[in-house]
C-alpha positions in Angstrom: 17.5 -16.7 -30.2 16.7 -15.7 -26.6 20.6 -16.2 -25.8 21.2 -13.8 -28.3 18.6 -10.8 -27.4 20.0 -11.3 -23.9 23.0 -10.8 -24.8 22.1 -7.9 -27.2 20.3 -6.0 -24.0 23.5 -6.4 -22.4 25.5 -5.5 -25.1 23.8 -2.7 -26.3 22.7 0.3 -24.1 18.4 0.8 -23.3 16.8 3.9 -22.9 16.9 7.7 -24.3 19.9 9.1 -25.7 20.7 12.5 -26.7 23.0 14.3 -28.9 24.9 13.4 -32.4 27.6 12.1 -30.5 25.3 9.7 -28.6 23.6 8.4 -31.1 26.6 7.9 -34.2 28.3 6.1 -31.0 24.9 4.0 -30.3 25.2 3.3 -34.5 28.9 2.5 -34.6 28.1 0.2 -31.8 24.8 -1.2 -33.1 26.8 -2.4 -36.2 29.4 -3.4 -35.0 27.3 -5.5 -32.5 25.4 -7.0 -35.7 28.5 -8.0 -37.5 29.8 -9.9 -33.9 26.5 -11.9 -33.3 25.1 -12.2 -36.9 22.2 -10.4 -36.9 20.1 -11.6 -40.0 19.0 -8.4 -40.8 19.1 -4.8 -40.5 16.5 -1.5 -41.3 17.9 1.7 -41.4 15.8 4.1 -42.3 16.8 7.9 -42.3 15.7 11.3 -44.5 18.9 11.5 -45.8 21.6 9.9 -43.3 23.5 13.7 -43.3 25.1 12.6 -39.6 25.2 9.1 -39.9 28.3 7.8 -39.7 28.3 5.1 -42.9 31.2 6.6 -44.4 33.7 5.5 -41.5 35.8 3.0 -41.7 35.0 0.8 -38.7 31.2 0.9 -39.7 32.2 -0.2 -43.4 34.4 -3.0 -41.8 31.4 -3.7 -39.2 29.4 -3.8 -42.0 31.3 -6.0 -44.0 31.7 -8.5 -41.2 28.1 -8.7 -40.7 27.8 -9.2 -44.8 27.2 -12.6 -45.8 24.6 -15.0 -48.2 21.3 -15.2 -46.3 21.5 -11.9 -44.4 19.2 -8.5 -45.3 19.6 -5.0 -45.5 17.2 -2.3 -46.2 17.8 1.1 -46.5 15.4 4.0 -46.5 15.4 7.5 -47.4 13.8 10.6 -49.1 17.0 10.6 -51.1 20.6 9.5 -51.9 22.5 12.4 -52.8 24.1 13.1 -49.3 25.1 9.1 -48.7 26.5 9.5 -52.1 28.2 13.0 -51.4 29.4 12.0 -47.7 29.8 8.6 -47.5 31.9 7.1 -50.3 32.9 3.3 -47.9 29.2 2.8 -47.8 28.6 3.8 -51.4 31.1 0.9 -51.6 30.6 -1.6 -50.0 26.7 -1.2 -50.8 28.0 -2.1 -54.4 29.7 -5.3 -53.6 27.1 -6.7 -51.5 23.9 -5.4 -54.0 23.0 -8.8 -54.0 21.3 -8.6 -49.7 20.3 -4.8 -49.8 17.4 -3.1 -51.0 16.8 0.5 -51.2 13.6 2.4 -51.0 13.0 6.1 -51.3 10.3 7.4 -50.0 7.7 9.6 -52.0 7.4 12.1 -49.1 6.6 16.0 -49.6 8.7 16.7 -46.2 11.7 14.6 -46.0 11.5 15.0 -42.3 8.8 12.4 -42.2 10.9 9.4 -42.6 11.4 7.8 -39.7 15.2 8.3 -38.7 16.4 4.2 -36.9 18.3 1.2 -36.9 16.2 -1.9 -36.5 17.2 -5.3 -35.9 15.2 -8.1 -34.6 17.1 -7.7 -31.4 17.8 -4.5 -31.0 16.5 -1.0 -32.2 17.1 2.6 -32.0 15.1 5.2 -32.9 15.3 8.8 -33.5 12.1 11.1 -32.4 14.0 14.8 -33.2 16.9 13.8 -35.8 17.3 17.1 -35.6 18.7 17.0 -32.1 19.5 13.6 -32.2 17.4 12.5 -29.3 15.4 8.7 -29.0 15.2 5.9 -27.6 17.1 2.2 -27.9 17.0 -1.1 -26.4 15.9 -4.4 -26.9 12.5 -4.3 -25.6 9.9 -6.8 -28.0 7.5 -3.8 -28.0 9.2 -1.4 -29.0 11.3 -3.4 -32.3 7.7 -4.5 -32.9 6.1 -1.3 -33.4 9.4 0.1 -35.0 9.4 -2.8 -37.2 6.1 -2.3 -38.3 6.2 1.1 -39.1 9.6 0.6 -41.0 8.0 -2.0 -42.6 4.9 0.4 -43.9 7.6 2.5 -45.5 9.4 -0.4 -47.4 5.6 -1.3 -48.7 3.8 1.5 -49.1 5.6 4.6 -49.0 8.1 4.2 -51.0 9.6 3.2 -54.5 13.1 1.5 -55.7 15.9 3.6 -55.4 20.0 4.0 -55.2 20.6 1.5 -57.9 24.2 -0.8 -57.1 25.0 0.5 -61.0 24.0 3.1 -63.7 23.3 0.6 -66.6 23.6 2.2 -70.5 23.4 2.0 -73.6 
């Protein structure tokens, strides 16, 4: 595990980032790294995922390469309409890999209260200002632990199951 952390530290940037372009590239790079290095778990959280690059072919390819039995993917959002509207490739991937994906709909008065973050056991990214796309990223253990605890609170207490892979009707 220490070798994997060391590799994540060397292959992904640490520190502050600013702007939508930088944020989107960090997401692309993190998901490609997750696929390359076999990260066991990913948690993505955002109010709507409006400006995430989830619909891009390269991101879909990274997620496809990452996905396999024993992996866990958690998605937390205030709503999933933007994902369906803007990220068709991600929605198709989500249907295929439903057995490793947990989707949670956050019950909040203000969607901007939902953290905007990508967490893994090896590296994390968090936007502190989603409007301006400013935040921090890195592999420091304390950053990852604090973010994981915050996201787990959203998964366990502040959200309910949402975004089913299919809608069954009679």
